[in-house]
VMD Tcl script that draws the C-alpha trace (Angstrom):
set ca {
  {102.19 83.45 142.73}
  {105.07 81.84 144.64}
  {107.00 78.74 143.59}
  {105.52 76.63 146.40}
  {101.99 77.54 145.33}
  {102.79 76.67 141.70}
  {104.19 73.32 142.82}
  {101.10 72.61 144.95}
  {98.84 73.36 142.00}
  {100.88 71.13 139.69}
  {100.88 68.16 142.08}
  {97.18 68.59 142.85}
  {96.49 68.24 139.12}
  {98.65 65.10 138.97}
  {96.85 63.60 141.96}
  {93.43 64.49 140.54}
  {94.38 62.79 137.26}
  {95.45 59.70 139.17}
  {92.29 59.59 141.29}
  {90.13 59.90 138.14}
  {91.93 57.50 135.78}
  {94.69 55.72 137.70}
  {98.07 55.81 135.97}
  {96.57 55.74 132.48}
  {98.36 58.29 130.30}
  {101.08 59.08 132.85}
  {104.70 59.32 131.76}
  {107.24 57.44 133.91}
  {108.65 60.72 135.24}
  {105.16 61.87 136.29}
  {104.60 58.66 138.28}
  {108.00 59.21 139.86}
  {107.00 62.79 140.69}
  {103.92 61.51 142.50}
  {106.02 59.10 144.53}
  {108.56 61.77 145.40}
  {105.84 64.19 146.56}
  {104.91 61.69 149.28}
  {108.16 62.58 151.07}
  {109.00 65.99 149.61}
  {107.10 69.24 149.01}
  {109.68 71.00 146.86}
  {109.76 70.95 143.06}
  {110.59 67.31 142.33}
  {110.01 67.40 138.59}
  {113.73 68.03 137.74}
  {115.05 65.11 139.86}
  {112.25 62.87 138.58}
  {113.15 63.61 134.95}
  {116.86 63.26 135.69}
  {116.31 59.86 137.35}
  {114.38 58.55 134.34}
  {117.07 59.90 132.02}
  {119.86 58.20 133.99}
  {118.21 54.84 134.72}
  {115.98 54.61 131.66}
  {112.62 53.65 133.16}
  {110.47 53.81 136.29}
  {111.18 50.12 136.95}
  {114.92 50.73 136.82}
  {114.63 53.71 139.20}
  {112.69 51.66 141.76}
  {115.25 48.86 141.52}
  {118.28 51.16 141.67}
  {120.80 51.10 144.51}
  {119.98 53.82 147.10}
  {123.49 55.27 146.90}
  {123.11 55.69 143.13}
  {119.73 57.38 143.58}
  {121.23 59.87 146.03}
  {123.76 60.92 143.40}
  {120.88 62.76 141.70}
  {120.57 66.39 142.77}
  {117.43 66.85 144.87}
  {117.10 63.19 145.93}
  {117.79 62.53 149.60}
  {117.24 59.83 152.22}
  {113.51 60.56 152.59}
  {112.98 60.33 148.83}
  {114.83 57.02 148.63}
  {112.78 55.68 151.53}
  {109.56 56.62 149.70}
  {110.66 54.89 146.51}
  {111.85 51.75 148.27}
  {108.70 51.42 150.41}
  {106.60 51.75 147.24}
  {108.62 48.94 145.65}
  {108.32 46.76 148.76}
  {104.55 47.29 149.02}
  {104.16 46.32 145.34}
  {106.09 43.11 145.97}
  {104.08 42.26 149.09}
  {100.84 42.86 147.17}
  {101.93 40.58 144.32}
  {102.95 37.86 146.79}
  {99.73 38.09 148.83}
  {97.68 37.89 145.63}
  {98.94 34.37 144.84}
  {99.20 32.72 148.28}
  {96.21 30.40 148.56}
  {95.59 30.42 144.82}
  {95.83 27.46 142.47}
  {99.37 27.39 141.10}
  {98.41 26.34 137.57}
  {95.55 28.81 137.19}
  {97.58 31.61 138.76}
  {100.84 30.85 136.92}
  {100.96 34.27 135.25}
  {100.50 36.06 138.59}
  {103.21 33.88 140.16}
  {105.63 34.66 137.33}
  {104.82 38.38 137.63}
  {105.64 38.31 141.35}
  {108.82 36.27 140.90}
  {110.05 38.47 138.05}
  {109.38 41.60 140.13}
  {111.20 40.10 143.12}
  {114.23 38.61 141.38}
  {115.07 40.61 138.25}
  {117.19 43.20 140.07}
  {119.08 40.76 142.33}
  {122.85 40.81 141.84}
  {123.21 37.33 143.34}
  {121.41 34.10 142.60}
  {118.56 33.29 145.00}
  {116.79 29.94 145.38}
  {113.08 30.08 146.24}
  {110.74 27.20 147.05}
  {106.99 27.39 146.44}
  {105.09 24.95 148.67}
  {101.85 23.48 147.30}
  {99.14 21.49 149.06}
  {97.33 18.45 147.63}
  {95.01 20.71 145.60}
  {97.97 22.55 144.03}
  {97.21 25.67 146.04}
  {100.17 27.80 147.10}
  {100.82 27.46 150.82}
  {103.90 29.64 151.02}
  {106.90 30.97 149.06}
  {110.26 30.96 150.83}
  {113.80 31.95 149.89}
  {116.16 29.25 151.16}
  {119.57 29.95 149.64}
  {121.49 32.89 148.15}
  {124.71 32.90 146.18}
  {126.07 30.94 143.25}
  {123.91 27.83 143.06}
  {125.96 24.66 142.90}
  {125.23 21.13 144.02}
  {127.22 21.85 147.18}
  {125.38 25.11 147.94}
  {121.82 23.72 147.94}
  {121.10 21.29 150.76}
  {118.45 18.61 150.02}
  {118.01 17.98 153.76}
  {116.98 21.62 154.26}
  {114.46 21.44 151.41}
  {113.03 18.15 152.72}
  {112.79 19.54 156.27}
  {110.90 22.63 155.09}
  {108.61 20.60 152.84}
  {107.58 18.54 155.87}
  {107.26 21.61 158.10}
  {104.89 23.24 155.58}
  {102.96 19.97 155.05}
  {103.55 20.30 151.31}
  {102.39 17.75 148.75}
  {104.45 19.27 145.93}
  {107.11 21.92 145.36}
  {108.13 24.35 142.65}
  {111.74 25.56 142.62}
  {112.67 29.02 141.39}
  {116.00 30.76 140.98}
  {117.33 33.72 139.03}
  {120.19 34.17 136.57}
  {121.63 37.68 137.09}
  {123.62 37.15 133.87}
  {120.37 37.38 131.91}
  {120.64 33.97 130.23}
  {117.64 31.65 130.46}
  {119.53 28.47 129.58}
  {119.83 26.03 132.53}
  {123.40 25.34 133.59}
  {124.81 21.88 134.28}
  {124.53 22.66 138.00}
  {120.89 23.70 137.58}
  {120.12 20.33 136.03}
  {122.08 18.44 138.69}
  {120.47 20.33 141.58}
  {116.99 19.66 140.24}
  {117.68 15.93 139.86}
  {119.26 15.72 143.34}
  {116.34 17.51 145.02}
  {113.72 15.50 143.13}
  {115.33 12.25 144.26}
  {115.49 13.41 147.89}
  {111.82 14.49 147.90}
  {110.69 11.19 146.42}
  {111.62 9.54 149.75}
  {108.90 11.57 151.52}
  {106.33 11.35 148.68}
  {106.58 15.02 147.73}
  {106.62 15.71 144.01}
  {108.40 18.49 142.10}
  {106.06 20.23 139.66}
  {108.56 22.60 138.07}
  {111.81 24.50 138.31}
  {111.68 28.05 136.99}
  {114.64 30.20 136.00}
  {114.02 33.96 136.05}
  {116.26 36.21 133.95}
  {115.31 39.82 133.33}
  {111.65 39.84 132.30}
  {111.76 36.28 130.92}
  {111.62 32.81 132.41}
  {112.46 29.20 131.59}
  {110.28 26.30 132.79}
  {111.85 22.86 133.20}
  {108.38 21.29 132.98}
  {107.46 23.11 129.77}
  {110.72 21.94 128.17}
  {110.27 18.35 129.32}
  {113.52 18.23 131.28}
  {112.15 17.85 134.80}
}
mol new
graphics top color blue
foreach p $ca { graphics top sphere $p radius 0.5 }
foreach p [lrange $ca 0 end-1] q [lrange $ca 1 end] { graphics top cylinder $p $q radius 0.2 }
display resetview
């Protein structure tokens, strides 16, 4: 029996397991194998195991820089494309699941999406969630990127987009690549500045969320909004 035939048999068993029980019982490297087989027919078990060993988890592999992934023997451009498209599809799915939903009732799904989107960003990103009068999510939009200071976030831009989306309320979100969940002085100042600007058009601010790693900080929950 040739190597290609052995590989085909192995990956057929992995696929059959997945089709029967989903990812239940799969190791991270086995899930990575399945993803790699979408773009490669050779034996991808060694590079899958090596990637998990280097980066530590499936999540970390999917969030890794493409150039770092290609340092692994057996991982090429097609493999990286497959991994990145899988990550992008997961993010689109999580976003589509919450648009149109009630923000309060779907808060956990919103946090899951935001954490997935922001936890691997090297720079700070400022996202606005637009809500209608029934607190349903109209849209989520990234407005600014870079170190967030009072001079980097423009209230006029936020007001303009709130009007364009016919929003009744907004939720602000940004990430802390440093990993700390504590709001900075600028975070507090930006929130106050934006809230004051939005008051002039009768749009309220429901919350400001800080995402850091797998955790988050809510201004509303801490009574500082």
